[in-house]
C-alpha positions as CSV (number, residue, x, y, z in Angstrom):
1,M,-47.4,91.7,-20.7
2,L,-47.7,88.1,-21.8
3,T,-46.3,86.5,-18.6
4,Q,-48.4,88.6,-16.2
5,G,-50.1,86.2,-13.8
6,A,-48.1,83.2,-15.0
7,L,-46.7,80.8,-12.4
8,T,-43.1,81.1,-11.3
9,R,-40.8,78.2,-12.3
10,Q,-41.0,76.8,-8.7
11,Q,-44.8,77.0,-8.7
12,S,-44.8,75.2,-12.1
13,L,-42.6,72.4,-10.6
14,E,-44.9,72.1,-7.6
15,A,-47.9,71.9,-9.9
16,Q,-46.2,69.1,-11.9
17,R,-45.6,67.2,-8.7
18,A,-49.2,67.6,-7.7
19,N,-50.2,66.2,-11.2
20,L,-48.0,63.1,-10.5
21,H,-49.8,62.5,-7.1
22,R,-53.3,63.1,-8.7
23,F,-52.5,60.8,-11.6
24,H,-51.4,58.1,-9.1
25,R,-54.5,58.5,-7.0
26,D,-56.9,58.6,-10.1
27,N,-55.3,55.4,-11.5
28,A,-54.7,53.5,-8.2
29,E,-56.1,50.2,-9.6
30,L,-53.7,50.2,-12.6
31,F,-50.7,51.0,-10.4
32,A,-51.7,48.3,-8.0
33,A,-51.5,45.7,-10.9
34,M,-47.8,46.5,-11.2
35,P,-45.3,44.2,-9.4
36,Y,-43.5,47.3,-8.1
37,E,-44.2,49.9,-5.5
38,P,-45.2,53.0,-7.6
39,W,-43.0,55.6,-5.8
40,T,-39.3,55.2,-5.7
41,L,-37.9,55.6,-2.2
42,R,-34.9,57.5,-1.0
43,S,-32.1,55.2,0.3
44,G,-29.8,55.9,3.2
45,F,-26.9,57.2,1.1
46,R,-25.9,60.8,1.5
47,E,-26.6,62.9,-1.6
48,A,-24.0,65.4,-2.7
49,R,-24.7,69.0,-1.8
50,T,-26.2,70.8,-4.7
51,H,-28.2,73.9,-5.6
52,V,-30.6,74.8,-8.4
53,A,-30.0,77.9,-10.4
54,P,-30.8,79.2,-13.9
55,S,-29.2,77.0,-16.6
56,L,-26.0,78.0,-18.2
57,L,-26.8,76.4,-21.5
58,P,-27.0,79.1,-24.2
59,G,-30.6,80.6,-24.3
60,A,-31.9,78.2,-21.6
61,A,-32.2,80.8,-18.8
62,S,-34.4,83.0,-21.0
63,I,-37.0,80.2,-21.2
64,G,-36.7,79.3,-17.5
65,L,-34.6,76.1,-17.7
66,L,-32.9,75.3,-14.4
67,G,-29.6,73.5,-13.8
68,V,-28.3,71.5,-10.8
69,F,-24.9,72.6,-9.6
70,M,-22.5,71.0,-7.2
71,D,-21.8,73.2,-4.1
72,N,-18.2,71.7,-3.7
73,D,-15.7,69.9,-5.8
74,L,-15.8,66.2,-5.2
75,P,-12.5,64.2,-4.9
76,V,-11.9,61.7,-7.7
77,R,-12.5,58.1,-6.6
78,S,-11.6,54.8,-8.2
79,T,-15.1,53.5,-7.6
80,E,-18.5,54.6,-8.8
81,Q,-19.9,57.5,-6.9
82,H,-23.6,58.3,-6.7
83,L,-24.4,62.0,-6.5
84,L,-28.2,62.3,-6.3
85,M,-31.3,60.2,-6.1
86,Y,-33.8,60.3,-8.9
87,P,-37.1,60.0,-7.0
88,G,-40.3,59.7,-8.9
89,L,-43.3,57.7,-10.0
90,L,-42.8,54.3,-11.7
91,M,-45.3,53.5,-14.4
92,T,-45.8,51.3,-17.4
93,E,-45.4,52.8,-20.9
94,T,-49.2,52.6,-21.3
95,L,-49.7,54.6,-18.1
96,H,-47.1,57.1,-19.2
97,N,-48.8,57.6,-22.5
98,L,-52.0,58.4,-20.6
99,F,-50.2,60.7,-18.2
100,A,-48.6,62.6,-21.1
101,T,-52.0,63.0,-22.8
102,Q,-53.6,64.3,-19.6
103,Y,-50.7,66.5,-18.3
104,H,-48.3,66.9,-21.3
105,C,-45.2,65.3,-19.8
106,P,-43.2,63.9,-22.7
107,T,-40.2,63.1,-20.6
108,A,-39.5,60.0,-18.6
109,L,-36.6,57.7,-18.0
110,G,-36.9,54.2,-19.4
111,L,-36.1,51.3,-17.0
112,P,-35.4,48.2,-19.2
113,S,-34.4,46.1,-16.3
114,L,-37.8,46.4,-14.8
115,Q,-39.8,45.1,-17.8
116,Y,-42.2,42.3,-16.8
117,L,-45.0,40.2,-18.2
118,D,-48.5,41.1,-17.0
119,R,-51.2,38.5,-16.1
120,A,-52.2,38.3,-19.8
121,G,-48.5,37.6,-20.8
122,V,-48.0,41.0,-22.4
123,K,-44.6,42.6,-21.9
124,Q,-44.9,45.8,-19.9
125,S,-42.1,48.4,-20.3
126,M,-41.4,50.5,-17.2
127,L,-40.5,54.2,-16.9
128,V,-40.0,56.6,-14.1
129,V,-41.3,60.2,-14.2
130,G,-39.0,62.1,-11.9
131,D,-40.3,64.2,-9.0
132,P,-39.8,67.7,-10.6
133,V,-38.8,69.4,-7.4
134,S,-36.0,66.9,-6.7
135,H,-32.6,68.1,-7.7
136,G,-31.9,64.7,-9.2
137,A,-34.8,65.1,-11.6
138,I,-34.0,68.6,-12.8
139,V,-31.9,69.0,-15.9
140,N,-28.2,69.1,-15.0
141,D,-26.1,71.0,-17.5
142,G,-23.0,71.3,-15.3
143,H,-20.9,74.4,-14.8
144,K,-18.5,75.9,-17.3
145,C,-15.4,76.3,-15.2
146,N,-12.8,75.6,-17.9
147,K,-11.6,72.5,-16.1
148,E,-11.5,69.1,-17.6
149,G,-13.3,66.4,-15.8
150,Q,-11.1,63.8,-14.2
151,H,-11.5,60.1,-14.4
152,A,-10.0,57.5,-12.1
């Protein structure tokens, strides 16, 4: 069998997290040159209760994709509502290219508001690679419940 001895999905996510920590440690000097702390921090707000389960997107479960699902319906509010944090490792685009080369991680979230000029006057674009075991960083495909979303 082709998958015999392969890592489980959870083991794969833990290995990806270890890669982030190893990359940060191995490139500490480059991270120290950034004007930001490298790891995003959890704030004090309460996250919505969620669980991770096989994705409901057609064909996604067969390849191991996971989805994040709400445990309870949330009441509609007239103000913005944050559901989950997106913890991860901040890095420049240059560092992300190196990380992707070493660990094959083609995904990251661009953060245009954090661009800065380095000491040489070169614009540095910033990205965050999400902590892969955090619910906020796992693909969220919602739940097909035949209900329309509500907007305030």
